[in-house]
SENUTI-821265 format. One line per 5 residues: number of its first residue (from 1); their letters; for each residue z, x, y of C-alpha. Coordinates in Angstrom, 3 decimals. Example, Ala and Ser with C-alpha at 12.3 -4.5 7.8 and 13.67 -1.06 7.14 Angstrom:
// SENUTI-821265
1> AS> 7.800,12.300,-4.500 | 7.140,13.670,-1.060 .
//
This chain:
// SENUTI-821265
1> MSKIQ> 4.115,-6.459,17.759 | 4.574,-2.737,16.098 | 4.981,-1.776,13.233 | 7.727,-1.119,10.767 | 8.358,1.757,9.112 .
6> GSANA> 9.804,1.274,5.055 | 8.605,-2.246,4.997 | 10.279,-4.394,2.372 | 7.008,-4.393,0.850 | 6.435,-0.441,0.171 .
11> RPRYI> 5.882,-0.180,-2.995 | 7.314,3.764,-4.970 | 3.804,5.188,-5.042 | 4.440,7.168,-9.097 | 2.079,9.655,-10.609 .
16> TPEGE> 2.264,11.530,-13.924 | 2.437,14.889,-13.647 | -1.041,14.950,-15.233 | -2.437,12.454,-12.121 | -0.148,14.980,-9.940 .
21> QALRE> -2.414,18.501,-11.034 | -5.571,16.468,-11.336 | -5.507,15.894,-7.675 | -3.772,18.994,-6.554 | -6.969,21.189,-8.852 .
26> ELRYL> -9.184,18.542,-6.630 | -7.639,19.689,-3.691 | -7.389,22.816,-4.574 | -10.978,22.552,-5.168 | -12.434,21.175,-2.331 .
31> WKEKR> -10.879,23.652,0.202 | -10.521,26.681,-2.383 | -14.624,26.771,-2.752 | -16.304,23.346,-1.816 | -15.655,23.672,1.777 .
36> PEVTQ> -16.179,27.824,2.125 | -19.934,26.931,0.401 | -20.572,24.275,2.562 | -19.620,26.014,5.679 | -21.804,28.362,4.403 .
41> AVREA> -24.986,26.409,4.016 | -24.462,25.384,7.334 | -24.200,28.605,9.281 | -27.389,29.321,7.613 | -29.082,26.415,8.911 .
46> AALGD> -27.811,26.362,12.147 | -29.362,30.135,12.806 | -32.890,28.764,11.985 | -32.629,27.213,14.942 | -33.111,23.755,16.939 .
51> RSENA> -30.052,21.562,15.307 | -30.866,18.334,16.381 | -34.017,17.949,13.397 | -32.347,20.140,11.072 | -31.719,18.073,7.841 .
56> EYIYG> -30.022,20.994,6.515 | -27.535,21.302,8.994 | -27.342,17.585,9.335 | -26.167,17.200,5.834 | -24.237,20.209,5.944 .
61> KKQLR> -22.055,18.774,8.905 | -22.067,15.176,7.508 | -20.791,17.076,3.648 | -17.954,18.974,5.614 | -17.047,16.167,7.382 .
66> EIDRR> -16.445,13.863,4.380 | -14.357,17.241,2.285 | -12.481,16.918,5.461 | -11.372,13.407,5.216 | -10.568,13.681,1.477 .
71> VRFLT> -8.068,17.065,1.984 | -6.483,15.156,4.957 | -6.131,12.480,2.805 | -5.560,14.174,-0.828 | -2.913,16.299,1.565 .
76> KRLDE> -1.324,12.895,3.126 | -1.681,11.479,-0.395 | 0.298,14.225,-2.600 | 3.412,14.143,0.212 | 4.008,10.386,-0.781 .
81> LTVVD> 4.196,10.270,-4.356 | 7.065,10.681,-6.555 | 6.356,12.289,-9.724 | 7.914,10.610,-12.739 | 7.984,13.915,-15.269 .
86> RLPED> 11.446,12.897,-17.977 | 11.213,9.948,-20.175 | 13.582,7.533,-19.865 | 16.891,6.962,-22.088 | 15.010,3.605,-23.535 .
91> RNKVF> 11.770,4.281,-25.180 | 11.567,1.286,-27.153 | 11.136,-0.701,-23.776 | 7.765,-0.736,-21.191 | 7.995,1.642,-18.292 .
96> FGAWV> 6.217,3.876,-15.860 | 3.720,6.231,-19.075 | 3.997,4.404,-21.792 | 1.326,4.194,-23.743 | 1.422,0.281,-24.933 .
101> TVEDE> -0.356,-1.016,-27.223 | -1.229,-4.965,-27.559 | -2.798,-7.141,-29.141 | -4.322,-10.872,-28.189 | -4.692,-13.606,-29.346 .
106> EGEEQ> -8.233,-13.337,-31.218 | -6.008,-10.374,-32.650 | -7.892,-8.123,-30.851 | -6.296,-5.056,-30.164 | -6.343,-2.620,-26.706 .
111> TYRLV> -4.230,0.128,-25.786 | -3.177,1.888,-22.197 | -1.076,4.318,-20.762 | 0.612,2.585,-17.578 | -0.272,4.859,-14.607 .
116> GADEF> -0.419,5.242,-11.101 | -3.135,3.603,-9.264 | -4.424,6.823,-7.975 | -5.436,8.113,-11.780 | -6.123,4.696,-13.433 .
121> DLSKG> -9.710,5.314,-15.805 | -9.553,2.123,-18.328 | -12.379,3.904,-20.320 | -9.676,6.354,-20.128 | -7.254,3.999,-20.895 .
126> YLSIN> -4.445,4.632,-18.214 | -3.212,1.550,-16.837 | -3.161,0.543,-12.994 | 1.157,0.255,-12.872 | -0.180,-2.169,-10.198 .
131> APLAR> -2.747,-4.469,-12.656 | -1.025,-8.077,-13.550 | -0.593,-6.589,-17.332 | 1.471,-3.186,-16.227 | 3.650,-5.396,-14.073 .
136> ALIGK> 3.590,-8.212,-16.741 | 4.831,-5.652,-19.452 | 7.355,-3.539,-17.528 | 9.969,-3.886,-19.533 | 9.022,-5.099,-22.369 .
141> RRDDE> 9.945,-3.893,-26.133 | 7.807,-4.494,-29.117 | 7.401,-7.620,-31.052 | 7.395,-9.134,-27.388 | 5.081,-11.629,-25.798 .
146> VSIRT> 3.308,-11.548,-22.489 | 1.555,-14.179,-19.792 | -0.469,-13.441,-17.517 | -2.649,-15.214,-15.125 | -6.332,-14.088,-15.539 .
151> PEGWK> -9.176,-15.342,-13.584 | -9.695,-17.377,-16.666 | -6.964,-19.132,-17.157 | -4.165,-17.443,-18.227 | -4.140,-14.895,-21.316 .
156> TVFVT> -1.429,-13.993,-23.484 | -0.475,-10.278,-25.762 | 2.124,-8.838,-28.000 | 3.595,-5.983,-27.902 | 2.437,-4.398,-31.048 .
161> DIHYE> 3.675,-0.629,-30.052 | 4.896,1.795,-27.689 | 5.231,5.212,-27.323 | 5.655,8.002,-25.057 | 4.021,11.608,-24.854 .
166> PAP> 6.742,14.421,-23.626 | 6.203,15.374,-19.922 | 4.083,19.496,-20.316 .
//
């Protein structure tokens, strides 16, 4: 059985301009600052002699492998991502990049920004576009009711606000 290119299950991988910038900054830091620093430390540890029992050398080589793995991932990932850098025509509907405020049945409000999987961070209110709530919110308007299945059962929320910030 062979792997089929461009599978129908492949979802577009979206990211906000801010998310792309953060990934590019991480890549730059790892490649231009962290890797040369660790390489120098490994070089200095190697100069001390026997490498088989040299903890600094062994740890440094492990760090280099981890850095190289992350650099490869980021390089490949940035090539796969589609940056959504413009606002939608209809700003009264929920689309990628929207800030959405929802109210649950108990009257508690939460505000989320729908972002790519590479940038979600619930502590900032960034909800992955792949999350069940985000998928249920896409295309909804203010005052729409949205039901989602949770581990505790069905939950209903109401869209109370939608807004977009202009791309930088």
